[in-house]
C-alpha positions as CSV (number, residue, x, y, z in Angstrom):
1,M,18.6,-19.4,-0.9
2,T,19.8,-22.8,-0.2
3,V,17.8,-26.1,0.3
4,D,17.6,-26.2,4.1
5,T,16.4,-22.3,4.1
6,A,13.5,-22.8,1.4
7,V,12.4,-25.9,3.6
8,E,12.3,-23.3,6.6
9,Q,10.1,-21.0,4.9
10,L,8.0,-23.4,3.2
11,R,7.6,-25.2,6.7
12,D,5.5,-22.1,8.2
13,L,3.2,-21.9,5.4
14,P,0.3,-21.2,5.5
15,Y,0.6,-20.2,9.1
16,Q,3.4,-20.5,11.8
17,D,2.0,-21.6,15.6
18,L,4.0,-19.6,18.3
19,G,1.4,-20.8,21.1
20,F,0.1,-17.3,21.8
21,A,-0.5,-16.4,18.1
22,K,-0.8,-18.1,14.7
23,L,1.1,-15.8,12.2
24,D,-0.6,-15.9,8.8
25,H,2.5,-15.9,6.5
26,H,0.6,-17.0,3.5
27,R,-1.6,-13.9,3.8
28,P,0.7,-11.8,1.0
29,L,0.2,-14.6,-1.5
30,R,-3.8,-14.1,-1.0
31,T,-4.0,-10.4,-0.8
32,G,-0.3,-8.8,-1.9
33,W,0.1,-7.4,1.8
34,P,1.4,-9.3,5.0
35,E,-0.4,-9.7,8.3
36,V,-0.2,-6.6,10.5
37,V,0.4,-6.6,14.1
38,F,-2.1,-4.8,16.2
39,G,0.2,-3.7,19.4
40,K,-2.5,-2.8,22.1
41,G,-3.2,-5.5,24.5
42,K,0.2,-7.5,23.5
43,T,3.0,-7.7,25.9
44,P,6.2,-6.1,24.5
45,E,7.8,-9.8,24.7
46,Q,4.9,-11.0,22.5
47,I,5.4,-8.4,20.0
48,A,9.2,-8.9,19.8
49,Q,8.4,-12.7,19.0
50,I,6.0,-12.1,16.6
51,V,8.4,-9.3,14.6
52,S,11.3,-11.5,14.9
53,A,9.2,-14.5,13.2
54,M,7.7,-12.2,10.5
55,K,10.9,-10.4,9.4
56,G,13.0,-11.1,6.5
57,R,10.7,-12.6,4.2
58,G,10.2,-9.9,1.5
59,H,8.2,-7.4,3.4
60,P,8.1,-4.7,5.6
61,V,6.8,-5.6,9.0
62,L,4.3,-3.0,10.6
63,V,3.2,-3.1,14.2
64,T,0.6,-0.6,15.2
65,K,-0.8,1.2,18.4
66,T,2.1,0.3,20.3
67,D,4.7,2.2,22.5
68,H,8.1,2.5,23.7
69,A,8.6,-0.7,26.0
70,A,7.7,-2.8,22.9
71,Y,9.8,-1.1,20.7
72,Q,12.8,-1.7,23.1
73,A,11.9,-5.6,23.6
74,V,12.1,-5.9,19.6
75,L,15.3,-3.9,19.1
76,Q,17.0,-6.9,21.2
77,D,16.6,-9.2,18.0
78,T,15.5,-6.8,15.3
79,P,18.4,-4.1,15.9
80,E,16.7,-2.4,12.3
81,A,13.4,-1.7,13.5
82,E,12.6,1.9,13.6
83,F,10.0,3.4,15.9
84,H,7.6,6.2,14.5
85,E,6.7,8.4,17.3
86,L,3.4,10.4,16.0
87,P,1.4,7.2,15.0
88,K,3.4,4.9,17.6
89,A,4.5,2.2,15.2
90,I,7.2,0.1,15.0
91,V,8.2,-0.8,11.5
92,V,11.0,-3.1,10.0
93,P,11.3,-2.1,6.5
94,A,12.1,-4.2,3.5
95,P,13.8,-3.4,0.3
96,Q,11.8,-1.0,-2.2
97,T,12.4,-2.3,-5.5
98,A,9.7,-0.2,-7.4
99,P,9.4,3.6,-7.2
100,L,6.8,5.0,-5.0
101,K,3.5,6.0,-6.7
102,D,1.8,9.3,-6.5
103,G,-2.0,9.6,-5.9
104,I,-2.9,9.3,-2.5
105,V,-3.4,12.6,-0.5
106,V,-4.0,12.4,3.5
107,V,-5.9,15.2,4.9
108,T,-6.6,16.2,8.5
109,A,-8.9,18.8,10.2
110,G,-6.6,19.6,13.0
111,T,-2.9,19.0,14.3
112,A,-4.4,17.1,17.0
113,D,-5.9,14.6,14.3
114,L,-1.7,14.0,13.2
115,P,-1.6,10.5,15.2
116,V,-4.0,8.7,13.2
117,A,-3.2,10.6,9.7
118,E,0.4,9.4,10.3
119,E,-0.6,6.0,10.7
120,A,-2.7,6.2,7.4
121,V,0.4,7.9,5.6
122,L,2.7,5.1,7.0
123,T,0.6,2.4,6.0
124,A,0.1,3.6,2.5
125,T,3.9,4.3,2.1
126,L,5.1,0.9,3.1
127,M,2.7,-0.3,0.5
128,G,4.4,1.7,-2.4
129,N,3.1,5.0,-2.5
130,D,4.3,8.5,-2.3
131,V,1.8,10.1,0.1
132,T,1.2,13.8,0.3
133,L,-0.2,15.1,3.8
134,V,-2.2,18.4,4.1
135,S,-2.5,19.0,7.7
136,D,-4.6,21.6,9.7
137,V,-7.2,22.5,7.1
138,G,-10.6,22.3,9.3
139,V,-13.5,24.1,8.4
140,A,-13.3,26.5,10.9
141,G,-10.7,28.1,8.4
142,L,-12.2,27.1,5.0
143,H,-9.6,29.5,3.1
144,R,-6.6,27.3,4.2
145,L,-8.4,24.1,2.7
146,L,-9.3,26.2,-0.7
147,D,-5.6,27.0,-0.9
148,Q,-4.7,23.1,-1.0
149,L,-7.5,22.6,-3.9
150,P,-5.2,21.8,-6.6
151,V,-3.4,19.1,-4.6
152,L,-6.5,17.6,-3.7
153,Q,-7.7,18.1,-7.3
154,K,-4.6,15.6,-8.7
155,A,-5.3,13.0,-6.0
156,R,-6.5,9.4,-7.1
157,V,-8.2,8.8,-3.9
158,I,-8.3,10.9,-0.6
159,V,-8.2,10.3,3.2
160,V,-10.0,12.6,5.7
161,V,-9.2,12.5,9.3
162,A,-11.1,14.6,11.5
163,G,-12.7,14.7,15.1
164,M,-14.9,17.2,16.6
165,D,-17.9,17.7,14.1
166,A,-16.1,16.1,11.1
167,A,-17.7,18.4,8.7
168,L,-14.3,18.5,6.5
169,V,-15.4,15.2,5.0
170,G,-18.4,16.7,3.1
171,V,-16.9,19.5,2.0
172,V,-13.9,17.6,0.4
173,A,-15.9,15.1,-1.0
174,G,-18.0,18.0,-2.5
175,L,-14.6,19.3,-4.3
176,V,-13.4,16.4,-6.0
177,S,-14.2,13.4,-8.3
178,V,-12.4,10.6,-6.6
179,P,-13.0,8.3,-3.4
180,V,-12.6,9.8,-0.2
181,I,-12.0,7.7,2.8
182,A,-13.4,9.2,6.0
183,V,-11.4,8.6,9.5
184,P,-13.2,9.5,12.8
185,T,-10.6,10.6,15.5
186,S,-11.1,10.6,19.5
187,T,-10.2,14.3,19.2
188,G,-13.0,16.4,20.8
189,Y,-14.6,17.3,24.2
190,G,-17.1,15.4,25.9
191,A,-19.6,15.5,23.4
192,S,-17.5,13.7,20.7
193,F,-17.5,11.0,23.1
194,D,-14.3,9.6,22.3
195,G,-15.0,9.8,18.6
196,L,-18.5,8.6,18.2
197,A,-20.0,12.2,17.2
198,P,-17.6,12.4,14.2
199,L,-18.1,8.7,13.1
200,L,-22.1,9.4,13.0
201,S,-21.1,12.7,11.3
202,M,-19.4,11.1,8.7
203,L,-21.5,8.6,8.1
204,N,-24.2,10.6,7.4
205,S,-22.5,12.7,4.8
206,C,-24.6,14.2,2.1
207,A,-22.0,14.0,0.1
208,P,-21.3,11.0,-2.3
209,G,-18.3,8.9,-2.6
210,V,-17.8,8.8,1.0
211,T,-16.6,5.9,2.6
212,V,-16.0,5.5,6.4
213,V,-13.7,3.5,8.7
214,N,-13.5,2.8,12.3
215,I,-12.5,5.4,15.1
216,D,-8.6,5.9,14.9
217,N,-8.0,3.4,12.5
218,G,-5.4,5.1,10.0
219,F,-4.0,1.7,9.4
220,G,-7.4,0.6,7.9
221,A,-8.1,4.0,5.9
222,G,-4.1,4.1,4.6
223,H,-4.7,0.1,3.6
224,A,-7.7,0.9,1.9
225,A,-6.4,4.0,0.2
226,A,-3.5,1.8,-1.5
227,L,-5.4,-0.3,-2.8
228,T,-7.9,1.9,-4.3
229,A,-4.9,3.7,-5.9
230,A,-3.6,0.5,-7.1
231,G,-6.8,-0.4,-8.5
232,A,-6.8,2.7,-10.6
233,T,-3.7,1.8,-11.8
234,G,-3.3,-2.0,-12.0
235,A,0.0,-1.7,-9.5
236,D,1.4,-4.2,-6.9
237,T,0.7,-3.3,-3.4
238,S,3.1,-5.7,-1.6
239,G,5.5,-2.9,-0.8
240,G,8.6,-5.2,-1.4
241,E,10.5,-8.0,-3.3
């Protein structure tokens, strides 16, 4: 790059002040992965400005929990942006120079859990992983899960996404010898209390090796899974150049 371009990028380290947001461009140097934008509560214009400031730095840009209005605003200055419908996420891709790594499996109890599961898949994929998704294998039809046992037993880390009673987590953790990251979802009827019931169920799992993230936090689970898988192999998690 030119000297002027280098100075322009160095000027924004360790962060860039947009007035309404301070973008942590230094984060990839500290953690191996750039800041991710939580879209909920931000205006489309704010999201568009943030994305414009974050793109082109050698890493993908990810906006979670967003919508089509924000995507249309982003497209004005970032036409290469992509919208992922199920997880309601915006992605600005970056060159993927290294081959994707196997080892992460994401499992859902039901089809209604797919939006959160897809957020986990998308996050881990952007961090350099070839993620396997196993959907709709809840304990109401246990034979569906057992059919996938060979897939589960090849994993280095498993993300289990479930609402309702979340019983799937304990069953999966009792069948494998790798870490299980549990994601409670807000899927369910009234007594699920928008995900509180499955959250408490997962926290009380009698199976060892289970770690629980927040309700509907597919991003957190995917990120943790990528770090766990990388720790098992000593791999880079930057997801770009």
